[in-house]
LUMFISE-423490 format. One record per atom (N, C-alpha, C): residue in three letters; x, y, z. Coordinates in steps of 0.2 Angstrom, whole numbers, padded with zeros to 4 digits, always signed. Layout:
% residues N
AlaXYZ...
//
This chain:
% residues 286
Unk-0056-0019-0004Unk-0057-0024+0001Unk-0068-0026-0001Unk-0069-0022-0003Unk-0077-0022-0005Unk-0077-0029-0008Unk-0074-0026-0014Unk-0074-0032-0020Unk-0071-0039-0019Unk-0067-0039-0015Unk-0064-0043-0013Unk-0068-0049-0008Unk-0071-0043-0003Unk-0076-0046+0000Unk-0084-0049-0004Unk-0084-0045-0008Unk-0090-0048-0013Unk-0090-0055-0018Unk-0082-0055-0020Unk-0081-0060-0025Unk-0080-0069-0019Unk-0077-0067-0014Unk-0077-0070-0008Unk-0083-0074-0006Unk-0088-0070-0004Unk-0095-0073-0003Unk-0099-0075-0008Unk-0098-0072-0015Unk-0101-0078-0019Unk-0098-0084-0020Unk-0093-0083-0022Unk-0090-0090-0020Unk-0090-0094-0015Unk-0089-0094-0009Unk-0092-0099-0004Unk-0098-0099-0004Unk-0104-0097-0008Unk-0111-0098-0009Unk-0110-0104-0014Unk-0109-0103-0018Unk-0107-0109-0023Unk-0104-0115-0019Unk-0098-0114-0017Unk-0095-0120-0011Unk-0099-0120-0008Unk-0102-0119-0004Unk-0108-0122+0001Unk-0113-0128-0003Unk-0115-0124-0007Unk-0120-0128-0012Unk-0117-0135-0014Unk-0113-0134-0017Unk-0110-0141-0021Unk-0106-0145-0016Unk-0104-0142-0008Unk-0103-0149-0002Unk-0110-0150+0000Unk-0115-0147+0001Unk-0120-0150+0006Unk-0125-0153+0004Unk-0129-0148-0005Unk-0135-0149-0005Unk-0136-0158-0006Unk-0141-0158-0005Unk-0144-0165-0008Unk-0143-0168-0015Unk-0144-0161-0021Unk-0144-0163-0025Unk-0138-0167-0030Unk-0141-0173-0033Unk-0136-0180-0034Unk-0130-0176-0038Unk-0129-0171-0043Unk-0126-0167-0045Unk-0122-0164-0045Unk-0123-0160-0037Unk-0121-0155-0034Unk-0114-0158-0031Unk-0112-0162-0030Unk-0104-0165-0029Unk-0098-0161-0033Unk-0102-0164-0041Unk-0099-0160-0050Unk-0097-0155-0049Unk-0102-0152-0044Unk-0099-0144-0046Unk-0093-0144-0042Unk-0092-0145-0039Unk-0085-0143-0032Unk-0078-0146-0039Unk-0080-0152-0041Unk-0076-0153-0047Unk-0075-0150-0052Unk-0079-0148-0054Unk-0077-0141-0059Unk-0076-0135-0057Unk-0077-0133-0050Unk-0072-0128-0049Unk-0066-0130-0047Unk-0063-0134-0045Unk-0057-0136-0043Unk-0053-0137-0048Unk-0058-0139-0055Unk-0053-0142-0060Unk-0051-0133-0064Unk-0057-0131-0065Unk-0056-0125-0067Unk-0050-0121-0061Unk-0052-0121-0055Unk-0045-0117-0053Unk-0037-0121-0053Unk-0039-0126-0055Unk-0030-0129-0058Unk-0028-0127-0064Unk-0033-0126-0068Unk-0031-0125-0074Unk-0027-0118-0074Unk-0033-0114-0070Unk-0029-0107-0069Unk-0022-0105-0066Unk-0025-0109-0061Unk-0017-0110-0057Unk-0012-0111-0060Unk-0012-0115-0063Unk-0005-0119-0069Unk-0004-0116-0074Unk-0010-0110-0077Unk-0008-0108-0084Unk-0005-0101-0081Unk-0004-0099-0075Unk-0002-0091-0071Unk+0005-0094-0067Unk+0006-0100-0069Unk+0013-0102-0064Unk+0016-0102-0071Unk+0015-0105-0076Unk+0019-0108-0082Unk+0021-0100-0086Unk+0015-0095-0084Unk+0016-0086-0087Unk+0021-0083-0084Unk+0022-0087-0077Unk+0025-0081-0072Unk+0037-0087-0074Unk+0035-0092-0076Unk+0042-0096-0077Unk+0042-0093-0087Unk+0039-0089-0089Unk+0039-0087-0095Unk+0042-0081-0096Unk+0042-0076-0091Unk+0044-0072-0088Unk+0051-0073-0087Unk+0052-0078-0086Unk+0060-0080-0083Unk+0066-0083-0088Unk+0063-0082-0097Unk+0064-0086-0102Unk+0063-0092-0101Unk+0059-0096-0099Unk+0058-0102-0098Unk+0053-0104-0103Unk+0055-0111-0106Unk+0048-0112-0109Unk+0043-0119-0110Unk+0039-0120-0103Unk+0037-0125-0099Unk+0033-0127-0105Unk+0028-0133-0103Unk+0026-0135-0106Unk+0018-0135-0106Unk+0013-0129-0106Unk+0008-0127-0105Unk+0001-0135-0103Unk+0001-0138-0109Unk-0002-0141-0109Unk-0005-0149-0107Unk+0004-0151-0108Unk+0005-0159-0106Unk+0005-0156-0096Unk+0007-0150-0094Unk+0007-0149-0089Unk+0000-0151-0085Unk-0005-0146-0086Unk-0012-0144-0086Unk-0014-0150-0084Unk-0013-0156-0091Unk-0016-0163-0093Unk-0015-0167-0085Unk-0008-0166-0086Unk-0004-0171-0079Unk-0010-0170-0072Unk-0010-0161-0071Unk-0013-0159-0066Unk-0018-0162-0065Unk-0024-0163-0071Unk-0029-0164-0069Unk-0033-0171-0070Unk-0026-0177-0071Unk-0026-0182-0070Unk-0027-0184-0064Unk-0021-0179-0058Unk-0024-0180-0050Unk-0028-0178-0049Unk-0032-0175-0052Unk-0039-0171-0049Unk-0042-0178-0049Unk-0042-0182-0056Unk-0047-0185-0059Unk-0046-0193-0052Unk-0039-0194-0053Unk-0039-0199-0047Unk-0041-0200-0042Unk-0040-0190-0041Unk-0043-0190-0032Unk-0051-0195-0031Unk-0053-0188-0038Unk-0061-0188-0034Unk-0064-0193-0037Unk-0061-0198-0040Unk-0065-0207-0041Unk-0062-0212-0039Unk-0055-0212-0039Unk-0050-0217-0037Unk-0047-0217-0028Unk-0049-0210-0022Unk-0045-0210-0018Unk-0038-0210-0020Unk-0036-0208-0026Unk-0029-0210-0028Unk-0025-0216-0026Unk-0029-0219-0029Unk-0026-0228-0029Unk-0022-0228-0036Unk-0023-0224-0041Unk-0017-0224-0047Unk-0011-0217-0045Unk-0011-0215-0040Unk-0007-0211-0041Unk+0001-0211-0043Unk+0004-0217-0040Unk+0010-0220-0043Unk+0011-0218-0051Unk+0006-0222-0054Unk+0007-0224-0062Unk+0006-0217-0066Unk+0001-0213-0062Unk+0000-0204-0065Unk+0006-0201-0065Unk+0010-0201-0057Unk+0016-0199-0058Unk+0021-0203-0063Unk+0022-0206-0064Unk+0028-0209-0068Unk+0024-0207-0074Unk+0019-0206-0077Unk+0014-0204-0083Unk+0018-0196-0082Unk+0018-0194-0077Unk+0019-0187-0078Unk+0025-0186-0081Unk+0031-0190-0077Unk+0036-0189-0078Unk+0039-0189-0085Unk+0037-0195-0088Unk+0034-0199-0096Unk+0033-0191-0100Unk+0026-0190-0102Unk+0024-0187-0103Unk+0028-0177-0104Unk+0032-0177-0100Unk+0035-0168-0099Unk+0040-0171-0101Unk+0044-0177-0101Unk+0051-0177-0103Unk+0051-0178-0112Unk+0046-0183-0116Unk+0045-0183-0123Unk+0043-0176-0123Unk+0038-0173-0120Unk+0037-0166-0122Unk+0043-0161-0126Unk+0049-0161-0118Unk+0055-0159-0120Unk+0059-0161-0125Unk+0059-0167-0127Unk+0065-0169-0132Unk+0060-0168-0139Unk+0055-0170-0138Unk+0053-0169-0147Unk+0049-0163-0150Unk+0047-0159-0144Unk+0045-0153-0146Unk+0048-0147-0145Unk+0053-0145-0141Unk+0055-0140-0138Unk+0063-0140-0140Unk+0065-0133-0138Unk+0074-0134-0141Unk+0076-0136-0135Unk+0084-0136-0136Unk+0086-0141-0132Unk+0089-0133-0126Unk+0086-0128-0128Unk+0090-0121-0125Unk+0085-0123-0118Unk+0088-0121-0111Unk+0085-0120-0106Unk+0082-0128-0104Unk+0084-0133-0106Unk+0080-0140-0106Unk+0078-0142-0099Unk+0084-0141-0095Unk+0083-0143-0088Unk+0077-0137-0085Unk+0078-0132-0087Unk+0076-0127-0081Unk+0065-0129-0085Unk+0066-0129-0092Unk+0060-0130-0095Unk+0053-0134-0094Unk+0060-0142-0092Unk+0058-0148-0091Unk+0055-0147-0081Unk+0061-0145-0078Unk+0057-0144-0070Unk+0053-0137-0070Unk+0053-0133-0073Unk+0046-0130-0072Unk+0038-0131-0073Unk+0039-0136-0080Unk+0032-0140-0083Unk+0031-0144-0075Unk+0038-0148-0075Unk+0034-0155-0069Unk+0031-0152-0063Unk+0035-0145-0059Unk+0036-0143-0055Unk+0026-0139-0054Unk+0024-0137-0059Unk+0019-0133-0061Unk+0012-0138-0061Unk+0013-0144-0063Unk+0008-0148-0062Unk+0007-0151-0056Unk+0014-0152-0052Unk+0014-0156-0047Unk+0013-0150-0039Unk+0013-0145-0039Unk+0014-0139-0036Unk+0004-0136-0035Unk+0004-0138-0041Unk-0005-0134-0042Unk-0009-0142-0042Unk-0006-0147-0045Unk-0013-0151-0047Unk-0014-0157-0039Unk-0008-0156-0038Unk-0006-0163-0032Unk-0012-0161-0025Unk-0011-0153-0026Unk-0016-0151-0018Unk-0023-0150-0018Unk-0024-0148-0025Unk-0031-0150-0026Unk-0033-0154-0029Unk-0032-0159-0029Unk-0032-0168-0030Unk-0036-0168-0020Unk-0029-0169-0015Unk-0031-0168-0011Unk-0036-0165-0009Unk-0039-0160-0008Unk-0047-0159-0007Unk-0050-0161-0009Unk-0050-0164-0015Unk-0055-0167-0019Unk-0056-0176-0016Unk-0053-0178-0014Unk-0049-0182-0010Unk-0053-0183-0005Unk-0051-0178+0000Unk-0053-0177+0007Unk-0062-0177+0007Unk-0063-0175+0000Unk-0070-0172-0001Unk-0075-0179+0001Unk-0073-0182-0005Unk-0076-0189-0008Unk-0077-0195-0003Unk-0069-0195+0001Unk-0068-0202+0004Unk-0068-0200+0012Unk-0072-0197+0014Unk-0070-0195+0023Unk-0071-0202+0027Unk-0073-0207+0024Unk-0074-0213+0028Unk-0068-0217+0028Unk-0063-0214+0025Unk-0055-0218+0027Unk-0054-0215+0035Unk-0056-0210+0036Unk-0054-0206+0044Unk-0061-0206+0048Unk-0065-0207+0047Unk-0072-0206+0051Unk-0079-0214+0047Unk-0075-0219+0048Unk-0081-0224+0046Unk-0087-0223+0050Unk-0091-0226+0047Unk-0099-0226+0051Unk-0104-0218+0050Unk-0097-0215+0051Unk-0103-0206+0051Unk-0101-0202+0044Unk-0096-0205+0040Unk-0094-0198+0037Unk-0101-0196+0032Unk-0106-0201+0031Unk-0112-0198+0027Unk-0118-0195+0032Unk-0117-0197+0039Unk-0122-0194+0043Unk-0120-0186+0045Unk-0115-0185+0045Unk-0112-0177+0045Unk-0110-0173+0040Unk-0110-0176+0033Unk-0106-0173+0028Unk-0099-0171+0031Unk-0096-0177+0032Unk-0089-0176+0034Unk-0085-0173+0030Unk-0086-0176+0023Unk-0080-0171+0018Unk-0082-0166+0018Unk-0089-0164+0017Unk-0089-0155+0015Unk-0087-0152+0022Unk-0089-0155+0027Unk-0085-0150+0036Unk-0080-0152+0036Unk-0075-0156+0034Unk-0069-0156+0031Unk-0063-0148+0030Unk-0068-0149+0022Unk-0066-0143+0018Unk-0067-0137+0021Unk-0075-0136+0025Unk-0076-0131+0028Unk-0071-0131+0035Unk-0071-0133+0039Unk-0065-0132+0043Unk-0056-0131+0041Unk-0055-0134+0034Unk-0048-0132+0031Unk-0049-0123+0029Unk-0052-0121+0024Unk-0053-0116+0020Unk-0055-0113+0025Unk-0060-0112+0030Unk-0060-0106+0035Unk-0056-0105+0038Unk-0053-0111+0041Unk-0046-0107+0047Unk-0043-0105+0043Unk-0041-0105+0037Unk-0036-0104+0031Unk-0037-0097+0030Unk-0044-0094+0028Unk-0048-0088+0027Unk-0045-0084+0032Unk-0048-0086+0039Unk-0047-0081+0045Unk-0040-0079+0045Unk-0034-0082+0044Unk-0029-0083+0044Unk-0027-0075+0041Unk-0029-0075+0036Unk-0027-0071+0030Unk-0031-0064+0034Unk-0037-0065+0036Unk-0042-0060+0039Unk-0039-0058+0045Unk-0038-0061+0047Unk-0035-0059+0055Unk-0030-0054+0055Unk-0023-0057+0048Unk-0017-0054+0047Unk-0019-0047+0046Unk-0023-0045+0041Unk-0027-0039+0038Unk-0027-0035+0042Unk-0034-0037+0047Unk-0037-0034+0052Unk-0033-0032+0058Unk-0028-0035+0063Unk-0023-0032+0066Unk-0017-0030+0062Unk-0014-0032+0056Unk-0007-0031+0054Unk-0009-0023+0051Unk-0013-0020+0049Unk-0015-0017+0046Unk-0015-0010+0050Unk-0017-0008+0056Unk-0016-0005+0061Unk-0010-0004+0064Unk-0009-0010+0067Unk-0005-0011+0072Unk+0001-0015+0072Unk+0003-0016+0062Unk+0010-0021+0062Unk+0014-0012+0060Unk+0018-0016+0065Unk+0024-0011+0067Unk+0032-0014+0065Unk+0032-0023+0065Unk+0036-0025+0063Unk+0037-0030+0056Unk+0040-0029+0049Unk+0038-0033+0044Unk+0042-0039+0046Unk+0038-0045+0043Unk+0040-0051+0045Unk+0045-0052+0039Unk+0045-0051+0033Unk+0051-0052+0026Unk+0048-0049+0022Unk+0052-0042+0022Unk+0051-0035+0019Unk+0052-0035+0011Unk+0056-0041+0010Unk+0060-0043+0004Unk+0051-0045+0000Unk+0048-0051+0004Unk+0046-0054-0001Unk+0038-0050+0000Unk+0034-0048+0006Unk+0028-0047+0007Unk+0030-0042+0012Unk+0031-0036+0009Unk+0030-0029+0013Unk+0025-0029+0018Unk+0019-0030+0014Unk+0013-0028+0020Unk+0014-0032+0026Unk+0015-0037+0026Unk+0018-0046+0033Unk+0018-0041+0037Unk+0016-0042+0041Unk+0020-0041+0046Unk+0020-0045+0056Unk+0022-0046+0060Unk+0023-0051+0066Unk+0016-0050+0069Unk+0015-0044+0068Unk+0009-0042+0074Unk+0003-0044+0071Unk+0001-0043+0062Unk-0004-0046+0060Unk-0004-0054+0060Unk+0003-0057+0060Unk+0003-0065+0059Unk+0002-0066+0066Unk+0001-0065+0073Unk+0000-0066+0077Unk-0009-0067+0079Unk-0010-0061+0075Unk-0019-0060+0073Unk-0020-0063+0068Unk-0017-0066+0064Unk-0020-0073+0060Unk-0022-0078+0067Unk-0014-0080+0067Unk-0015-0086+0075Unk-0023-0086+0078Unk-0026-0080+0081Unk-0028-0078+0083Unk-0035-0080+0081Unk-0039-0077+0076Unk-0043-0077+0071Unk-0045-0084+0070Unk-0039-0090+0067Unk-0039-0094+0066Unk-0042-0099+0070Unk-0039-0097+0074Unk-0041-0103+0082Unk-0047-0100+0083Unk-0048-0094+0086Unk-0055-0096+0087Unk-0061-0098+0083Unk-0061-0096+0076Unk-0064-0100+0071Unk-0064-0108+0072Unk-0058-0110+0071Unk-0058-0118+0074Unk-0063-0119+0080Unk-0063-0117+0084Unk-0067-0120+0089Unk-0075-0116+0089Unk-0075-0111+0087Unk-0083-0109+0085Unk-0087-0115+0077Unk-0082-0115+0076Unk-0083-0120+0070Unk-0086-0128+0072Unk-0083-0129+0079Unk-0085-0135+0081Unk-0089-0137+0085Unk-0089-0132+0088Unk-0094-0131+0093Unk-0102-0129+0089Unk-0104-0124+0087Unk-0107-0123+0079Unk-0111-0125+0074Unk-0106-0126+0069Unk-0108-0128+0064Unk-0111-0135+0066Unk-0116-0136+0061Unk-0118-0145+0061Unk-0114-0151+0057Unk-0112-0154+0061Unk-0111-0160+0061Unk-0101-0159+0060Unk-0099-0154+0063Unk-0093-0154+0066Unk-0089-0156+0071Unk-0093-0158+0076Unk-0090-0158+0083Unk-0089-0166+0083Unk-0092-0171+0080Unk-0088-0178+0081Unk-0083-0180+0075Unk-0081-0172+0070Unk-0075-0173+0068Unk-0069-0171+0072Unk-0068-0170+0075Unk-0063-0165+0079Unk-0061-0164+0087Unk-0057-0165+0093Unk-0058-0165+0098Unk-0059-0157+0099Unk-0060-0154+0105Unk-0057-0147+0108Unk-0050-0147+0105Unk-0044-0151+0108Unk-0037-0149+0106Unk-0037-0147+0097Unk-0040-0154+0095Unk-0037-0152+0086Unk-0042-0145+0085Unk-0048-0143+0088Unk-0049-0138+0086Unk-0044-0131+0087Unk-0040-0132+0092Unk-0036-0128+0092Unk-0029-0129+0091Unk-0027-0136+0089Unk-0020-0137+0086Unk-0019-0134+0077Unk-0026-0137+0076Unk-0027-0138+0069Unk-0026-0130+0065Unk-0029-0126+0069Unk-0029-0121+0066Unk-0023-0118+0065Unk-0020-0117+0070Unk-0013-0114+0074Unk-0010-0118+0068Unk-0007-0123+0067Unk-0003-0127+0063Unk-0003-0126+0055Unk-0011-0125+0053Unk-0013-0123+0045Unk-0011-0115+0044Unk-0011-0110+0049Unk-0010-0104+0048Unk-0002-0105+0046Unk+0002-0106+0051Unk+0008-0105+0050Unk+0010-0110+0044Unk+0009-0116+0042Unk+0009-0118+0035Unk+0006-0113+0030Unk+0000-0112+0032Unk-0004-0107+0026Unk+0002-0100+0024Unk+0004-0097+0029Unk+0009-0091+0030Unk+0014-0093+0025Unk+0018-0099+0025Unk+0023-0101+0022Unk+0022-0103+0013Unk+0016-0105+0012Unk+0012-0104+0005Unk+0013-0098+0003Unk+0009-0095+0006Unk+0009-0088+0004Unk+0015-0085+0002Unk+0021-0084+0007Unk+0027-0082+0005Unk+0030-0086+0000Unk+0031-0091-0001Unk+0034-0097-0009Unk+0029-0092-0013Unk+0024-0093-0014Unk+0020-0088-0019Unk+0023-0083-0021Unk+0025-0076-0015Unk+0026-0071-0018Unk+0035-0071-0018Unk+0036-0078-0016Unk+0046-0078-0018Unk+0044-0078-0026Unk+0039-0082-0028Unk+0038-0084-0035Unk+0037-0078-0040Unk+0032-0075-0037Unk+0031-0066-0041Unk+0037-0064-0041Unk+0040-0061-0037Unk+0045-0058-0037Unk+0051-0059-0040Unk+0051-0067-0041Unk+0057-0070-0045Unk+0055-0067-0051Unk+0048-0068-0054Unk+0046-0066-0061Unk+0045-0059-0063Unk+0045-0055-0055Unk+0044-0047-0058Unk+0036-0043-0058Unk+0033-0050-0057Unk+0023-0046-0056Unk+0023-0048-0051Unk+0017-0041-0049Unk+0014-0040-0041Unk+0009-0046-0040Unk+0003-0047-0046Unk-0002-0051-0046Unk+0001-0058-0050Unk-0001-0063-0047Unk+0001-0068-0053Unk-0003-0069-0057Unk-0011-0066-0058Unk-0015-0064-0062Unk-0021-0059-0063Unk-0024-0060-0065Unk-0030-0056-0066Unk-0037-0058-0066Unk-0037-0065-0062Unk-0043-0069-0064Unk-0050-0066-0061Unk-0051-0065-0053Unk-0054-0062-0047Unk-0054-0054-0047Unk-0060-0051-0048Unk-0059-0043-0044Unk-0056-0042-0037Unk-0051-0040-0037Unk-0052-0039-0031Unk-0046-0044-0027Unk-0044-0048-0032Unk-0041-0053-0027Unk-0034-0056-0031Unk-0032-0051-0038Unk-0028-0056-0041Unk-0027-0061-0047Unk-0023-0066-0045Unk-0023-0069-0050Unk-0029-0078-0046Unk-0028-0083-0048Unk-0031-0087-0044Unk-0024-0090-0041Unk-0018-0089-0042Unk-0013-0091-0035Unk-0012-0087-0030Unk-0016-0083-0030Unk-0013-0078-0026Unk-0021-0079-0022Unk-0025-0082-0024Unk-0032-0085-0021Unk-0029-0090-0016Unk-0027-0095-0021Unk-0025-0104-0017Unk-0018-0105-0013Unk-0015-0100-0014Unk-0009-0100-0011Unk-0005-0105-0005Unk-0009-0102-0001Unk-0009-0104+0005Unk-0011-0111+0006Unk-0018-0112+0000Unk-0022-0118+0002Unk-0017-0124-0001Unk-0009-0122-0006Unk-0008-0129-0012Unk-0003-0129-0006Unk-0002-0127+0002Unk+0003-0133+0008Unk-0004-0134+0012Unk-0007-0130+0014Unk-0011-0132+0019Unk-0015-0138+0018Unk-0020-0139+0011Unk-0020-0147+0009Unk-0019-0151+0011Unk-0009-0153+0009Unk-0005-0158+0011Unk-0006-0159+0017Unk-0003-0154+0020Unk-0003-0155+0030Unk-0007-0158+0032Unk-0014-0155+0030Unk-0021-0159+0033Unk-0022-0165+0032Unk-0021-0165+0026Unk-0022-0172+0021Unk-0016-0180+0027Unk-0010-0175+0026Unk-0003-0181+0030Unk-0006-0180+0040Unk-0010-0177+0039Unk-0013-0176+0049Unk-0018-0181+0048Unk-0022-0181+0046Unk-0031-0187+0044Unk-0026-0194+0041Unk-0021-0194+0039Unk-0017-0203+0038Unk-0012-0204+0041Unk-0010-0200+0041Unk-0005-0203+0047Unk-0003-0200+0055Unk-0006-0196+0055Unk-0003-0193+0062Unk-0012-0198+0067Unk-0016-0193+0066Unk-0023-0194+0069Unk-0024-0201+0072Unk-0023-0207+0067Unk-0023-0214+0070Unk-0017-0217+0076Unk-0014-0212+0076Unk-0010-0213+0083Unk-0012-0209+0089Unk-0015-0204+0087Unk-0018-0200+0093Unk-0024-0202+0095Unk-0030-0203+0090Unk-0036-0204+0092Unk-0038-0212+0092Unk-0038-0215+0097Unk-0039-0222+0097Unk-0047-0224+0098
//
């Protein structure tokens, strides 16, 4: 637990600097962090696929994932359709010309899924950070809206894990999914909900610049929604690991396992948060 906490605090410090520093190049640090996380995450996914005797195309798949990041960071996903179409072509051509015909369906599917599963949600994080004026016109720069959106998303998601651990460890009696994740309990799930909602309320009330972005109702509802989605993301990655016969997706960080073990919940939370901001919130907040 100490190793996990130390690693998380160091990472969080760099994360805060890259989002809120007035240094002009600081945002590019976040882009670098997200790119590194994406490359590691796709690498770990393809490594798990190989344990199932598949032969995905890691370099083309990672290239497609990074293309999502570049489009999100610099162009607010304006070229998404083109990149997605090229994604199919690159991976299909790689399979046709450079791979054996054995397991062609599985190989192509694993290559495509790995790039989208990791690259697209990480691109969503960058898009929310860089272009918050889409949802908060006129106040984005004054309240560091992009950084605050990510803080709200990441902290509430992390608090779900922390609450689940602190409550589930001593009080967890009823296993939620014994096969996929034996340590998860229904008591821990409720604890995660409570911690996440409290974090959302406290962030709105006390974190500088957060109050103009979220109503009180949103500060309660969104953490609950993100907690549910985050648990599903965690269980989905656990299913992949069980299928591949591994305990951790990799050995990237001390005490945390692999990169996918760190970002698994975020891979579902980020797109859901984006969908809320893009399509749901405009109809609720007039």
